[in-house]
mmCIF file of the N, C-alpha and C atoms, coordinates in Angstrom:
data_MODEL
# 
_entry.id   MODEL 
# 
loop_
_atom_site.group_PDB 
_atom_site.id 
_atom_site.type_symbol 
_atom_site.label_atom_id 
_atom_site.label_alt_id 
_atom_site.label_comp_id 
_atom_site.label_asym_id 
_atom_site.label_entity_id 
_atom_site.label_seq_id 
_atom_site.pdbx_PDB_ins_code 
_atom_site.Cartn_x 
_atom_site.Cartn_y 
_atom_site.Cartn_z 
_atom_site.occupancy 
_atom_site.B_iso_or_equiv 
_atom_site.pdbx_formal_charge 
_atom_site.auth_seq_id 
_atom_site.auth_comp_id 
_atom_site.auth_asym_id 
_atom_site.auth_atom_id 
_atom_site.pdbx_PDB_model_num 
ATOM 1   N N  . MET A 1 1  ? -9.324  -5.733  -3.713 1.00 0.00 ? 1  MET A N  1 
ATOM 2   C CA . MET A 1 1  ? -8.357  -6.810  -3.687 1.00 0.00 ? 1  MET A CA 1 
ATOM 3   C C  . MET A 1 1  ? -6.953  -6.227  -3.749 1.00 0.00 ? 1  MET A C  1 
ATOM 4   N N  . LEU A 1 2  ? -6.030  -6.770  -2.989 1.00 0.00 ? 2  LEU A N  1 
ATOM 5   C CA . LEU A 1 2  ? -4.679  -6.220  -2.918 1.00 0.00 ? 2  LEU A CA 1 
ATOM 6   C C  . LEU A 1 2  ? -3.904  -6.332  -4.216 1.00 0.00 ? 2  LEU A C  1 
ATOM 7   N N  . THR A 1 3  ? -4.314  -7.196  -5.119 1.00 0.00 ? 3  THR A N  1 
ATOM 8   C CA . THR A 1 3  ? -3.592  -7.323  -6.379 1.00 0.00 ? 3  THR A CA 1 
ATOM 9   C C  . THR A 1 3  ? -4.056  -6.301  -7.402 1.00 0.00 ? 3  THR A C  1 
ATOM 10  N N  . GLU A 1 4  ? -4.944  -5.408  -7.010 1.00 0.00 ? 4  GLU A N  1 
ATOM 11  C CA . GLU A 1 4  ? -5.453  -4.372  -7.895 1.00 0.00 ? 4  GLU A CA 1 
ATOM 12  C C  . GLU A 1 4  ? -5.305  -3.004  -7.220 1.00 0.00 ? 4  GLU A C  1 
ATOM 13  N N  . PRO A 1 5  ? -4.089  -2.408  -7.293 1.00 0.00 ? 5  PRO A N  1 
ATOM 14  C CA . PRO A 1 5  ? -3.864  -1.125  -6.612 1.00 0.00 ? 5  PRO A CA 1 
ATOM 15  C C  . PRO A 1 5  ? -4.846  -0.031  -7.014 1.00 0.00 ? 5  PRO A C  1 
ATOM 16  N N  . ASP A 1 6  ? -5.271  -0.009  -8.277 1.00 0.00 ? 6  ASP A N  1 
ATOM 17  C CA . ASP A 1 6  ? -6.196  1.043   -8.711 1.00 0.00 ? 6  ASP A CA 1 
ATOM 18  C C  . ASP A 1 6  ? -7.536  0.957   -7.989 1.00 0.00 ? 6  ASP A C  1 
ATOM 19  N N  . VAL A 1 7  ? -7.987  -0.259  -7.680 1.00 0.00 ? 7  VAL A N  1 
ATOM 20  C CA . VAL A 1 7  ? -9.239  -0.443  -6.942 1.00 0.00 ? 7  VAL A CA 1 
ATOM 21  C C  . VAL A 1 7  ? -9.075  0.061   -5.510 1.00 0.00 ? 7  VAL A C  1 
ATOM 22  N N  . LEU A 1 8  ? -7.954  -0.274  -4.878 1.00 0.00 ? 8  LEU A N  1 
ATOM 23  C CA . LEU A 1 8  ? -7.690  0.209   -3.516 1.00 0.00 ? 8  LEU A CA 1 
ATOM 24  C C  . LEU A 1 8  ? -7.622  1.731   -3.474 1.00 0.00 ? 8  LEU A C  1 
ATOM 25  N N  . ILE A 1 9  ? -6.951  2.320   -4.451 1.00 0.00 ? 9  ILE A N  1 
ATOM 26  C CA . ILE A 1 9  ? -6.826  3.776   -4.493 1.00 0.00 ? 9  ILE A CA 1 
ATOM 27  C C  . ILE A 1 9  ? -8.196  4.426   -4.675 1.00 0.00 ? 9  ILE A C  1 
ATOM 28  N N  . ALA A 1 10 ? -9.018  3.862   -5.544 1.00 0.00 ? 10 ALA A N  1 
ATOM 29  C CA . ALA A 1 10 ? -10.363 4.416   -5.757 1.00 0.00 ? 10 ALA A CA 1 
ATOM 30  C C  . ALA A 1 10 ? -11.194 4.323   -4.479 1.00 0.00 ? 10 ALA A C  1 
ATOM 31  N N  . ASP A 1 11 ? -11.111 3.189   -3.765 1.00 0.00 ? 11 ASP A N  1 
ATOM 32  C CA . ASP A 1 11 ? -11.842 3.039   -2.505 1.00 0.00 ? 11 ASP A CA 1 
ATOM 33  C C  . ASP A 1 11 ? -11.359 4.035   -1.460 1.00 0.00 ? 11 ASP A C  1 
ATOM 34  N N  . PHE A 1 12 ? -10.030 4.193   -1.355 1.00 0.00 ? 12 PHE A N  1 
ATOM 35  C CA . PHE A 1 12 ? -9.472  5.146   -0.403 1.00 0.00 ? 12 PHE A CA 1 
ATOM 36  C C  . PHE A 1 12 ? -9.904  6.564   -0.759 1.00 0.00 ? 12 PHE A C  1 
ATOM 37  N N  . SER A 1 13 ? -9.844  6.902   -2.043 1.00 0.00 ? 13 SER A N  1 
ATOM 38  C CA . SER A 1 13 ? -10.222 8.248   -2.489 1.00 0.00 ? 13 SER A CA 1 
ATOM 39  C C  . SER A 1 13 ? -11.667 8.574   -2.124 1.00 0.00 ? 13 SER A C  1 
ATOM 40  N N  . ALA A 1 14 ? -12.553 7.625   -2.330 1.00 0.00 ? 14 ALA A N  1 
ATOM 41  C CA . ALA A 1 14 ? -13.971 7.838   -1.996 1.00 0.00 ? 14 ALA A CA 1 
ATOM 42  C C  . ALA A 1 14 ? -14.144 8.043   -0.492 1.00 0.00 ? 14 ALA A C  1 
ATOM 43  N N  . ALA A 1 15 ? -13.457 7.234   0.316  1.00 0.00 ? 15 ALA A N  1 
ATOM 44  C CA . ALA A 1 15 ? -13.554 7.364   1.770  1.00 0.00 ? 15 ALA A CA 1 
ATOM 45  C C  . ALA A 1 15 ? -12.950 8.691   2.241  1.00 0.00 ? 15 ALA A C  1 
ATOM 46  N N  . ALA A 1 16 ? -11.798 9.068   1.677  1.00 0.00 ? 16 ALA A N  1 
ATOM 47  C CA . ALA A 1 16 ? -11.149 10.325  2.065  1.00 0.00 ? 16 ALA A CA 1 
ATOM 48  C C  . ALA A 1 16 ? -12.025 11.517  1.712  1.00 0.00 ? 16 ALA A C  1 
ATOM 49  N N  . ASP A 1 17 ? -12.696 11.450  0.567  1.00 0.00 ? 17 ASP A N  1 
ATOM 50  C CA . ASP A 1 17 ? -13.626 12.526  0.187  1.00 0.00 ? 17 ASP A CA 1 
ATOM 51  C C  . ASP A 1 17 ? -14.732 12.673  1.229  1.00 0.00 ? 17 ASP A C  1 
ATOM 52  N N  . GLN A 1 18 ? -15.312 11.568  1.647  1.00 0.00 ? 18 GLN A N  1 
ATOM 53  C CA . GLN A 1 18 ? -16.419 11.598  2.605  1.00 0.00 ? 18 GLN A CA 1 
ATOM 54  C C  . GLN A 1 18 ? -15.974 12.086  3.975  1.00 0.00 ? 18 GLN A C  1 
ATOM 55  N N  . LEU A 1 19 ? -14.764 11.728  4.382  1.00 0.00 ? 19 LEU A N  1 
ATOM 56  C CA . LEU A 1 19 ? -14.286 12.064  5.726  1.00 0.00 ? 19 LEU A CA 1 
ATOM 57  C C  . LEU A 1 19 ? -13.624 13.425  5.821  1.00 0.00 ? 19 LEU A C  1 
ATOM 58  N N  . GLY A 1 20 ? -13.277 14.022  4.697  1.00 0.00 ? 20 GLY A N  1 
ATOM 59  C CA . GLY A 1 20 ? -12.608 15.319  4.730  1.00 0.00 ? 20 GLY A CA 1 
ATOM 60  C C  . GLY A 1 20 ? -11.234 15.239  5.361  1.00 0.00 ? 20 GLY A C  1 
ATOM 61  N N  . ILE A 1 21 ? -10.444 14.260  4.994  1.00 0.00 ? 21 ILE A N  1 
ATOM 62  C CA . ILE A 1 21 ? -9.109  14.038  5.560  1.00 0.00 ? 21 ILE A CA 1 
ATOM 63  C C  . ILE A 1 21 ? -8.189  15.221  5.247  1.00 0.00 ? 21 ILE A C  1 
ATOM 64  N N  . ASP A 1 22 ? -7.429  15.678  6.270  1.00 0.00 ? 22 ASP A N  1 
ATOM 65  C CA . ASP A 1 22 ? -6.457  16.761  6.076  1.00 0.00 ? 22 ASP A CA 1 
ATOM 66  C C  . ASP A 1 22 ? -5.490  16.397  4.963  1.00 0.00 ? 22 ASP A C  1 
ATOM 67  N N  . GLY A 1 23 ? -5.205  17.366  4.103  1.00 0.00 ? 23 GLY A N  1 
ATOM 68  C CA . GLY A 1 23 ? -4.270  17.147  3.012  1.00 0.00 ? 23 GLY A CA 1 
ATOM 69  C C  . GLY A 1 23 ? -4.885  16.480  1.787  1.00 0.00 ? 23 GLY A C  1 
ATOM 70  N N  . TRP A 1 24 ? -6.169  16.200  1.871  1.00 0.00 ? 24 TRP A N  1 
ATOM 71  C CA . TRP A 1 24 ? -6.841  15.548  0.754  1.00 0.00 ? 24 TRP A CA 1 
ATOM 72  C C  . TRP A 1 24 ? -7.558  16.601  -0.062 1.00 0.00 ? 24 TRP A C  1 
ATOM 73  N N  . PRO A 1 25 ? -7.569  16.532  -1.359 1.00 0.00 ? 25 PRO A N  1 
ATOM 74  C CA . PRO A 1 25 ? -7.016  15.474  -2.199 1.00 0.00 ? 25 PRO A CA 1 
ATOM 75  C C  . PRO A 1 25 ? -5.524  15.655  -2.429 1.00 0.00 ? 25 PRO A C  1 
ATOM 76  N N  . CYS A 1 26 ? -4.871  14.562  -2.712 1.00 0.00 ? 26 CYS A N  1 
ATOM 77  C CA . CYS A 1 26 ? -3.462  14.579  -3.072 1.00 0.00 ? 26 CYS A CA 1 
ATOM 78  C C  . CYS A 1 26 ? -3.223  13.513  -4.135 1.00 0.00 ? 26 CYS A C  1 
ATOM 79  N N  . ARG A 1 27 ? -2.062  13.560  -4.725 1.00 0.00 ? 27 ARG A N  1 
ATOM 80  C CA . ARG A 1 27 ? -1.717  12.629  -5.796 1.00 0.00 ? 27 ARG A CA 1 
ATOM 81  C C  . ARG A 1 27 ? -1.378  11.262  -5.211 1.00 0.00 ? 27 ARG A C  1 
ATOM 82  N N  . LEU A 1 28 ? -1.939  10.197  -5.774 1.00 0.00 ? 28 LEU A N  1 
ATOM 83  C CA . LEU A 1 28 ? -1.674  8.834   -5.334 1.00 0.00 ? 28 LEU A CA 1 
ATOM 84  C C  . LEU A 1 28 ? -1.180  8.005   -6.513 1.00 0.00 ? 28 LEU A C  1 
ATOM 85  N N  . ARG A 1 29 ? -0.328  7.023   -6.213 1.00 0.00 ? 29 ARG A N  1 
ATOM 86  C CA . ARG A 1 29 ? 0.188   6.138   -7.245 1.00 0.00 ? 29 ARG A CA 1 
ATOM 87  C C  . ARG A 1 29 ? 0.247   4.738   -6.667 1.00 0.00 ? 29 ARG A C  1 
ATOM 88  N N  . GLY A 1 30 ? -0.244  3.769   -7.402 1.00 0.00 ? 30 GLY A N  1 
ATOM 89  C CA . GLY A 1 30 ? -0.213  2.387   -6.951 1.00 0.00 ? 30 GLY A CA 1 
ATOM 90  C C  . GLY A 1 30 ? 0.943   1.631   -7.567 1.00 0.00 ? 30 GLY A C  1 
ATOM 91  N N  . GLU A 1 31 ? 1.428   0.647   -6.830 1.00 0.00 ? 31 GLU A N  1 
ATOM 92  C CA . GLU A 1 31 ? 2.522   -0.183  -7.324 1.00 0.00 ? 31 GLU A CA 1 
ATOM 93  C C  . GLU A 1 31 ? 2.364   -1.564  -6.707 1.00 0.00 ? 31 GLU A C  1 
ATOM 94  N N  . LEU A 1 32 ? 2.455   -2.585  -7.509 1.00 0.00 ? 32 LEU A N  1 
ATOM 95  C CA . LEU A 1 32 ? 2.338   -3.961  -7.037 1.00 0.00 ? 32 LEU A CA 1 
ATOM 96  C C  . LEU A 1 32 ? 3.684   -4.643  -7.245 1.00 0.00 ? 32 LEU A C  1 
ATOM 97  N N  . LEU A 1 33 ? 4.271   -5.154  -6.173 1.00 0.00 ? 33 LEU A N  1 
ATOM 98  C CA . LEU A 1 33 ? 5.561   -5.837  -6.241 1.00 0.00 ? 33 LEU A CA 1 
ATOM 99  C C  . LEU A 1 33 ? 5.403   -7.264  -5.730 1.00 0.00 ? 33 LEU A C  1 
ATOM 100 N N  . PRO A 1 34 ? 5.117   -8.214  -6.618 1.00 0.00 ? 34 PRO A N  1 
ATOM 101 C CA . PRO A 1 34 ? 4.979   -9.600  -6.179 1.00 0.00 ? 34 PRO A CA 1 
ATOM 102 C C  . PRO A 1 34 ? 6.313   -10.141 -5.658 1.00 0.00 ? 34 PRO A C  1 
ATOM 103 N N  . ALA A 1 35 ? 6.247   -11.064 -4.721 1.00 0.00 ? 35 ALA A N  1 
ATOM 104 C CA . ALA A 1 35 ? 7.453   -11.674 -4.163 1.00 0.00 ? 35 ALA A CA 1 
ATOM 105 C C  . ALA A 1 35 ? 8.054   -12.637 -5.183 1.00 0.00 ? 35 ALA A C  1 
ATOM 106 N N  . PRO A 1 36 ? 9.333   -12.805 -5.190 1.00 0.00 ? 36 PRO A N  1 
ATOM 107 C CA . PRO A 1 36 ? 10.312  -11.967 -4.480 1.00 0.00 ? 36 PRO A CA 1 
ATOM 108 C C  . PRO A 1 36 ? 10.488  -10.659 -5.242 1.00 0.00 ? 36 PRO A C  1 
ATOM 109 N N  . HIS A 1 37 ? 10.614  -9.571  -4.524 1.00 0.00 ? 37 HIS A N  1 
ATOM 110 C CA . HIS A 1 37 ? 10.734  -8.275  -5.180 1.00 0.00 ? 37 HIS A CA 1 
ATOM 111 C C  . HIS A 1 37 ? 12.035  -7.593  -4.785 1.00 0.00 ? 37 HIS A C  1 
ATOM 112 N N  . ARG A 1 38 ? 12.405  -6.625  -5.602 1.00 0.00 ? 38 ARG A N  1 
ATOM 113 C CA . ARG A 1 38 ? 13.577  -5.802  -5.291 1.00 0.00 ? 38 ARG A CA 1 
ATOM 114 C C  . ARG A 1 38 ? 13.102  -4.597  -4.490 1.00 0.00 ? 38 ARG A C  1 
ATOM 115 N N  . GLN A 1 39 ? 13.891  -4.215  -3.525 1.00 0.00 ? 39 GLN A N  1 
ATOM 116 C CA . GLN A 1 39 ? 13.529  -3.050  -2.717 1.00 0.00 ? 39 GLN A CA 1 
ATOM 117 C C  . GLN A 1 39 ? 13.516  -1.803  -3.581 1.00 0.00 ? 39 GLN A C  1 
ATOM 118 N N  . THR A 1 40 ? 12.551  -0.961  -3.344 1.00 0.00 ? 40 THR A N  1 
ATOM 119 C CA . THR A 1 40 ? 12.499  0.337   -4.013 1.00 0.00 ? 40 THR A CA 1 
ATOM 120 C C  . THR A 1 40 ? 12.453  1.404   -2.932 1.00 0.00 ? 40 THR A C  1 
ATOM 121 N N  . GLY A 1 41 ? 12.945  2.557   -3.252 1.00 0.00 ? 41 GLY A N  1 
ATOM 122 C CA . GLY A 1 41 ? 12.914  3.660   -2.296 1.00 0.00 ? 41 GLY A CA 1 
ATOM 123 C C  . GLY A 1 41 ? 11.734  4.572   -2.554 1.00 0.00 ? 41 GLY A C  1 
ATOM 124 N N  . LEU A 1 42 ? 11.490  5.434   -1.597 1.00 0.00 ? 42 LEU A N  1 
ATOM 125 C CA . LEU A 1 42 ? 10.446  6.444   -1.758 1.00 0.00 ? 42 LEU A CA 1 
ATOM 126 C C  . LEU A 1 42 ? 10.925  7.518   -2.723 1.00 0.00 ? 42 LEU A C  1 
ATOM 127 N N  . GLN A 1 43 ? 10.011  8.052   -3.498 1.00 0.00 ? 43 GLN A N  1 
ATOM 128 C CA . GLN A 1 43 ? 10.347  9.205   -4.319 1.00 0.00 ? 43 GLN A CA 1 
ATOM 129 C C  . GLN A 1 43 ? 10.518  10.399  -3.377 1.00 0.00 ? 43 GLN A C  1 
ATOM 130 N N  . PRO A 1 44 ? 11.447  11.289  -3.669 1.00 0.00 ? 44 PRO A N  1 
ATOM 131 C CA . PRO A 1 44 ? 11.666  12.447  -2.793 1.00 0.00 ? 44 PRO A CA 1 
ATOM 132 C C  . PRO A 1 44 ? 10.367  13.213  -2.543 1.00 0.00 ? 44 PRO A C  1 
ATOM 133 N N  . GLY A 1 45 ? 10.106  13.491  -1.262 1.00 0.00 ? 45 GLY A N  1 
ATOM 134 C CA . GLY A 1 45 ? 8.922   14.245  -0.877 1.00 0.00 ? 45 GLY A CA 1 
ATOM 135 C C  . GLY A 1 45 ? 7.647   13.424  -0.749 1.00 0.00 ? 45 GLY A C  1 
ATOM 136 N N  . PHE A 1 46 ? 7.712   12.112  -0.972 1.00 0.00 ? 46 PHE A N  1 
ATOM 137 C CA . PHE A 1 46 ? 6.541   11.253  -0.909 1.00 0.00 ? 46 PHE A CA 1 
ATOM 138 C C  . PHE A 1 46 ? 6.561   10.382  0.339  1.00 0.00 ? 46 PHE A C  1 
ATOM 139 N N  . GLY A 1 47 ? 5.409   10.001  0.805  1.00 0.00 ? 47 GLY A N  1 
ATOM 140 C CA . GLY A 1 47 ? 5.244   8.992   1.837  1.00 0.00 ? 47 GLY A CA 1 
ATOM 141 C C  . GLY A 1 47 ? 4.632   7.768   1.183  1.00 0.00 ? 47 GLY A C  1 
ATOM 142 N N  . ALA A 1 48 ? 4.325   6.763   1.975  1.00 0.00 ? 48 ALA A N  1 
ATOM 143 C CA . ALA A 1 48 ? 3.736   5.546   1.400  1.00 0.00 ? 48 ALA A CA 1 
ATOM 144 C C  . ALA A 1 48 ? 2.892   4.817   2.431  1.00 0.00 ? 48 ALA A C  1 
ATOM 145 N N  . VAL A 1 49 ? 1.909   4.117   1.934  1.00 0.00 ? 49 VAL A N  1 
ATOM 146 C CA . VAL A 1 49 ? 1.155   3.130   2.695  1.00 0.00 ? 49 VAL A CA 1 
ATOM 147 C C  . VAL A 1 49 ? 1.450   1.820   1.997  1.00 0.00 ? 49 VAL A C  1 
ATOM 148 N N  . TYR A 1 50 ? 1.846   0.807   2.768  1.00 0.00 ? 50 TYR A N  1 
ATOM 149 C CA . TYR A 1 50 ? 2.221   -0.460  2.149  1.00 0.00 ? 50 TYR A CA 1 
ATOM 150 C C  . TYR A 1 50 ? 1.531   -1.608  2.856  1.00 0.00 ? 50 TYR A C  1 
ATOM 151 N N  . ALA A 1 51 ? 1.407   -2.708  2.161  1.00 0.00 ? 51 ALA A N  1 
ATOM 152 C CA . ALA A 1 51 ? 0.779   -3.898  2.737  1.00 0.00 ? 51 ALA A CA 1 
ATOM 153 C C  . ALA A 1 51 ? 1.540   -5.130  2.294  1.00 0.00 ? 51 ALA A C  1 
ATOM 154 N N  . PHE A 1 52 ? 1.685   -6.073  3.211  1.00 0.00 ? 52 PHE A N  1 
ATOM 155 C CA . PHE A 1 52 ? 2.231   -7.388  2.897  1.00 0.00 ? 52 PHE A CA 1 
ATOM 156 C C  . PHE A 1 52 ? 1.063   -8.358  2.994  1.00 0.00 ? 52 PHE A C  1 
ATOM 157 N N  . ALA A 1 53 ? 0.846   -9.102  1.931  1.00 0.00 ? 53 ALA A N  1 
ATOM 158 C CA . ALA A 1 53 ? -0.284  -10.029 1.907  1.00 0.00 ? 53 ALA A CA 1 
ATOM 159 C C  . ALA A 1 53 ? 0.129   -11.332 1.238  1.00 0.00 ? 53 ALA A C  1 
ATOM 160 N N  . LEU A 1 54 ? -0.537  -12.395 1.629  1.00 0.00 ? 54 LEU A N  1 
ATOM 161 C CA . LEU A 1 54 ? -0.310  -13.696 0.999  1.00 0.00 ? 54 LEU A CA 1 
ATOM 162 C C  . LEU A 1 54 ? -1.049  -13.737 -0.334 1.00 0.00 ? 54 LEU A C  1 
ATOM 163 N N  . SER A 1 55 ? -0.519  -14.480 -1.265 1.00 0.00 ? 55 SER A N  1 
ATOM 164 C CA . SER A 1 55 ? -1.190  -14.595 -2.558 1.00 0.00 ? 55 SER A CA 1 
ATOM 165 C C  . SER A 1 55 ? -2.482  -15.394 -2.394 1.00 0.00 ? 55 SER A C  1 
ATOM 166 N N  . THR A 1 56 ? -3.324  -15.298 -3.379 1.00 0.00 ? 56 THR A N  1 
ATOM 167 C CA . THR A 1 56 ? -4.582  -16.047 -3.345 1.00 0.00 ? 56 THR A CA 1 
ATOM 168 C C  . THR A 1 56 ? -4.334  -17.537 -3.543 1.00 0.00 ? 56 THR A C  1 
ATOM 169 N N  . ARG A 1 57 ? -3.114  -17.894 -3.910 1.00 0.00 ? 57 ARG A N  1 
ATOM 170 C CA . ARG A 1 57 ? -2.747  -19.307 -4.070 1.00 0.00 ? 57 ARG A CA 1 
ATOM 171 C C  . ARG A 1 57 ? -1.960  -19.841 -2.867 1.00 0.00 ? 57 ARG A C  1 
ATOM 172 N N  . ALA A 1 58 ? -1.759  -19.030 -1.838 1.00 0.00 ? 58 ALA A N  1 
ATOM 173 C CA . ALA A 1 58 ? -0.967  -19.430 -0.674 1.00 0.00 ? 58 ALA A CA 1 
ATOM 174 C C  . ALA A 1 58 ? -1.627  -20.595 0.061  1.00 0.00 ? 58 ALA A C  1 
ATOM 175 N N  . THR A 1 59 ? -0.794  -21.443 0.627  1.00 0.00 ? 59 THR A N  1 
ATOM 176 C CA . THR A 1 59 ? -1.304  -22.582 1.405  1.00 0.00 ? 59 THR A CA 1 
ATOM 177 C C  . THR A 1 59 ? -0.944  -22.435 2.877  1.00 0.00 ? 59 THR A C  1 
ATOM 178 N N  . SER A 1 60 ? -0.649  -21.235 3.313  1.00 0.00 ? 60 SER A N  1 
ATOM 179 C CA . SER A 1 60 ? -0.283  -20.952 4.694  1.00 0.00 ? 60 SER A CA 1 
ATOM 180 C C  . SER A 1 60 ? -1.466  -21.179 5.635  1.00 0.00 ? 60 SER A C  1 
ATOM 181 N N  . ALA A 1 61 ? -1.145  -21.460 6.888  1.00 0.00 ? 61 ALA A N  1 
ATOM 182 C CA . ALA A 1 61 ? -2.198  -21.617 7.901  1.00 0.00 ? 61 ALA A CA 1 
ATOM 183 C C  . ALA A 1 61 ? -2.989  -20.322 8.091  1.00 0.00 ? 61 ALA A C  1 
ATOM 184 N N  . ALA A 1 62 ? -2.373  -19.172 7.779  1.00 0.00 ? 62 ALA A N  1 
ATOM 185 C CA . ALA A 1 62 ? -3.074  -17.887 7.905  1.00 0.00 ? 62 ALA A CA 1 
ATOM 186 C C  . ALA A 1 62 ? -4.207  -17.774 6.892  1.00 0.00 ? 62 ALA A C  1 
ATOM 187 N N  . GLY A 1 63 ? -4.046  -18.415 5.765  1.00 0.00 ? 63 GLY A N  1 
ATOM 188 C CA . GLY A 1 63 ? -5.099  -18.397 4.748  1.00 0.00 ? 63 GLY A CA 1 
ATOM 189 C C  . GLY A 1 63 ? -4.715  -17.606 3.518  1.00 0.00 ? 63 GLY A C  1 
ATOM 190 N N  . ALA A 1 64 ? -5.132  -18.089 2.381  1.00 0.00 ? 64 ALA A N  1 
ATOM 191 C CA . ALA A 1 64 ? -4.844  -17.437 1.107  1.00 0.00 ? 64 ALA A CA 1 
ATOM 192 C C  . ALA A 1 64 ? -5.424  -16.026 1.080  1.00 0.00 ? 64 ALA A C  1 
ATOM 193 N N  . GLY A 1 65 ? -4.630  -15.084 0.560  1.00 0.00 ? 65 GLY A N  1 
ATOM 194 C CA . GLY A 1 65 ? -5.087  -13.705 0.409  1.00 0.00 ? 65 GLY A CA 1 
ATOM 195 C C  . GLY A 1 65 ? -5.118  -12.880 1.681  1.00 0.00 ? 65 GLY A C  1 
ATOM 196 N N  . MET A 1 66 ? -4.689  -13.433 2.803  1.00 0.00 ? 66 MET A N  1 
ATOM 197 C CA . MET A 1 66 ? -4.735  -12.690 4.074  1.00 0.00 ? 66 MET A CA 1 
ATOM 198 C C  . MET A 1 66 ? -3.663  -11.609 4.115  1.00 0.00 ? 66 MET A C  1 
ATOM 199 N N  . VAL A 1 67 ? -4.019  -10.459 4.679  1.00 0.00 ? 67 VAL A N  1 
ATOM 200 C CA . VAL A 1 67 ? -3.071  -9.357  4.867  1.00 0.00 ? 67 VAL A CA 1 
ATOM 201 C C  . VAL A 1 67 ? -2.291  -9.615  6.149  1.00 0.00 ? 67 VAL A C  1 
ATOM 202 N N  . LEU A 1 68 ? -0.962  -9.556  6.037  1.00 0.00 ? 68 LEU A N  1 
ATOM 203 C CA . LEU A 1 68 ? -0.099  -9.809  7.189  1.00 0.00 ? 68 LEU A CA 1 
ATOM 204 C C  . LEU A 1 68 ? 0.310   -8.526  7.898  1.00 0.00 ? 68 LEU A C  1 
ATOM 205 N N  . LYS A 1 69 ? 0.471   -7.446  7.125  1.00 0.00 ? 69 LYS A N  1 
ATOM 206 C CA . LYS A 1 69 ? 0.900   -6.179  7.727  1.00 0.00 ? 69 LYS A CA 1 
ATOM 207 C C  . LYS A 1 69 ? 0.499   -5.031  6.820  1.00 0.00 ? 69 LYS A C  1 
ATOM 208 N N  . VAL A 1 70 ? 0.077   -3.930  7.433  1.00 0.00 ? 70 VAL A N  1 
ATOM 209 C CA . VAL A 1 70 ? -0.153  -2.668  6.733  1.00 0.00 ? 70 VAL A CA 1 
ATOM 210 C C  . VAL A 1 70 ? 0.631   -1.621  7.501  1.00 0.00 ? 70 VAL A C  1 
ATOM 211 N N  . GLY A 1 71 ? 1.361   -0.805  6.799  1.00 0.00 ? 71 GLY A N  1 
ATOM 212 C CA . GLY A 1 71 ? 2.157   0.218   7.461  1.00 0.00 ? 71 GLY A CA 1 
ATOM 213 C C  . GLY A 1 71 ? 2.149   1.509   6.671  1.00 0.00 ? 71 GLY A C  1 
ATOM 214 N N  . LYS A 1 72 ? 2.702   2.546   7.266  1.00 0.00 ? 72 LYS A N  1 
ATOM 215 C CA . LYS A 1 72 ? 2.823   3.826   6.572  1.00 0.00 ? 72 LYS A CA 1 
ATOM 216 C C  . LYS A 1 72 ? 4.152   4.452   6.941  1.00 0.00 ? 72 LYS A C  1 
ATOM 217 N N  . VAL A 1 73 ? 4.691   5.206   6.020  1.00 0.00 ? 73 VAL A N  1 
ATOM 218 C CA . VAL A 1 73 ? 5.937   5.931   6.257  1.00 0.00 ? 73 VAL A CA 1 
ATOM 219 C C  . VAL A 1 73 ? 5.796   7.327   5.676  1.00 0.00 ? 73 VAL A C  1 
ATOM 220 N N  . GLY A 1 74 ? 6.478   8.260   6.294  1.00 0.00 ? 74 GLY A N  1 
ATOM 221 C CA . GLY A 1 74 ? 6.486   9.632   5.808  1.00 0.00 ? 74 GLY A CA 1 
ATOM 222 C C  . GLY A 1 74 ? 7.652   9.878   4.871  1.00 0.00 ? 74 GLY A C  1 
ATOM 223 N N  . PRO A 1 75 ? 7.728   11.078  4.305  1.00 0.00 ? 75 PRO A N  1 
ATOM 224 C CA . PRO A 1 75 ? 8.757   11.405  3.325  1.00 0.00 ? 75 PRO A CA 1 
ATOM 225 C C  . PRO A 1 75 ? 10.189  11.266  3.843  1.00 0.00 ? 75 PRO A C  1 
ATOM 226 N N  . SER A 1 76 ? 10.389  11.319  5.156  1.00 0.00 ? 76 SER A N  1 
ATOM 227 C CA . SER A 1 76 ? 11.758  11.201  5.681  1.00 0.00 ? 76 SER A CA 1 
ATOM 228 C C  . SER A 1 76 ? 12.033  9.809   6.254  1.00 0.00 ? 76 SER A C  1 
ATOM 229 N N  . SER A 1 77 ? 11.241  8.817   5.853  1.00 0.00 ? 77 SER A N  1 
ATOM 230 C CA . SER A 1 77 ? 11.401  7.465   6.384  1.00 0.00 ? 77 SER A CA 1 
ATOM 231 C C  . SER A 1 77 ? 11.789  6.443   5.323  1.00 0.00 ? 77 SER A C  1 
ATOM 232 N N  . ASP A 1 78 ? 12.599  6.858   4.351  1.00 0.00 ? 78 ASP A N  1 
ATOM 233 C CA . ASP A 1 78 ? 12.980  5.963   3.263  1.00 0.00 ? 78 ASP A CA 1 
ATOM 234 C C  . ASP A 1 78 ? 13.669  4.702   3.779  1.00 0.00 ? 78 ASP A C  1 
ATOM 235 N N  . ALA A 1 79 ? 14.551  4.835   4.774  1.00 0.00 ? 79 ALA A N  1 
ATOM 236 C CA . ALA A 1 79 ? 15.271  3.668   5.281  1.00 0.00 ? 79 ALA A CA 1 
ATOM 237 C C  . ALA A 1 79 ? 14.301  2.623   5.846  1.00 0.00 ? 79 ALA A C  1 
ATOM 238 N N  . ARG A 1 80 ? 13.282  3.056   6.565  1.00 0.00 ? 80 ARG A N  1 
ATOM 239 C CA . ARG A 1 80 ? 12.301  2.121   7.113  1.00 0.00 ? 80 ARG A CA 1 
ATOM 240 C C  . ARG A 1 80 ? 11.453  1.514   6.005  1.00 0.00 ? 80 ARG A C  1 
ATOM 241 N N  . PHE A 1 81 ? 11.150  2.302   4.980  1.00 0.00 ? 81 PHE A N  1 
ATOM 242 C CA . PHE A 1 81 ? 10.355  1.807   3.856  1.00 0.00 ? 81 PHE A CA 1 
ATOM 243 C C  . PHE A 1 81 ? 11.093  0.698   3.115  1.00 0.00 ? 81 PHE A C  1 
ATOM 244 N N  . ARG A 1 82 ? 12.383  0.849   2.967  1.00 0.00 ? 82 ARG A N  1 
ATOM 245 C CA . ARG A 1 82 ? 13.177  -0.164  2.255  1.00 0.00 ? 82 ARG A CA 1 
ATOM 246 C C  . ARG A 1 82 ? 13.235  -1.423  3.074  1.00 0.00 ? 82 ARG A C  1 
# 
């Protein structure tokens, strides 16, 4: 569930272990910023995977809890991350 970053990280870690992803293992940190949130920047030398999702209480036509966007940025993409 998107509201539980530790669960997502554990699932990703298990999949990365099985697939032998380049650069794995590496340090991961989860952060949940409910709307409305303040923009945060990337920590120096870090990249990010981010997701925009509707809350489980949303009444949008897309549906409660639906993921709207998933993206990734590298360590030199702070402006795009913000």
